[in-house]
N, C-alpha and C positions, 0 to 999 in steps of 0.2 A: 210449412202452413205458407198461405196463397197469400196473394198481396189483398186480396179481396177479405179472406181472414181475417189477417192483420187489420187493414182497416177497420174491420166489424168491432173487432175486440177492442180499439182502442175509441171509437166509438160507445159501446161499452162502460169502456172504464172511465169515463169524462161522463156520462149519463149517472154513472153509481155514485162520484164524485161529488156532483151537481146536486144528487138526491139529500146525499147523505150532508152536504154543510146546509140545505134547507132544514133538514132534520135539527143538526148541533144547534142550530139558531132557535126553535121551536123547544127543544127539549130543556132549554133554562126557564123556559115557562113553567109556576108552581103547579098548575093544574096538566094531570095528561091531559084528558079530554080536550081540553082547548088546544093543545100542542097536536092533536090528531086533527082536530078541526081545521088549525091552521095550515098544517104541511096537505091537508088536502086541499082547501082550499087555495092555497099557491101553487100545488101540480094542476089543478083544474083549469086557473086564470092564467098563470103562466106559459106552460108545458102546452107546446102545440099537439095535436092528436098523436103526429107519426112519435114523438119521443114519447110517449106516454105508451103506445103500443108495442117498441123496442124495450121500456123499463119491465112491461109485462112479459112479455117473451124471455127475457133474461129471469124473470121470476120461475117462469115456466120450465125452462130449458137448464137453468146452473141454480135455481131451489135461491135465487136473489144474491148470490155468489159477492160479499164485501158490502152488503146491505147494510145499515146500522138496524137490531133489532125495533126499534122505532119505525123506522121505514117500512119494514117487513111488516110490522103491524097496520100502518098506515094503508099499504096499498093489497093487505088479504083483505081487511075487515072494508073498505072504500071501492073494492075492486067494480061492484056495479056503478057507481057513481063516476069513478077518473078513467076505466078503460074505453077508448072510445069504439 
């Protein structure tokens, strides 16, 4: 594996970890729809377009490996809203 491949893998691993932490926070909300809205709003507001492009590339290329079920649901359901 090349240095560029390793760097890309580390970048995706970091994004997956960040996304799951956001998901963990909102997963504690009793209303799942509000949790989904909260995650989508957070990603849209605080993640720059480059980060959102990378997480969607990961979703498309690796089926979102490592992402929680809640994050996968948000990314799939809100794609038109979140994908730059």
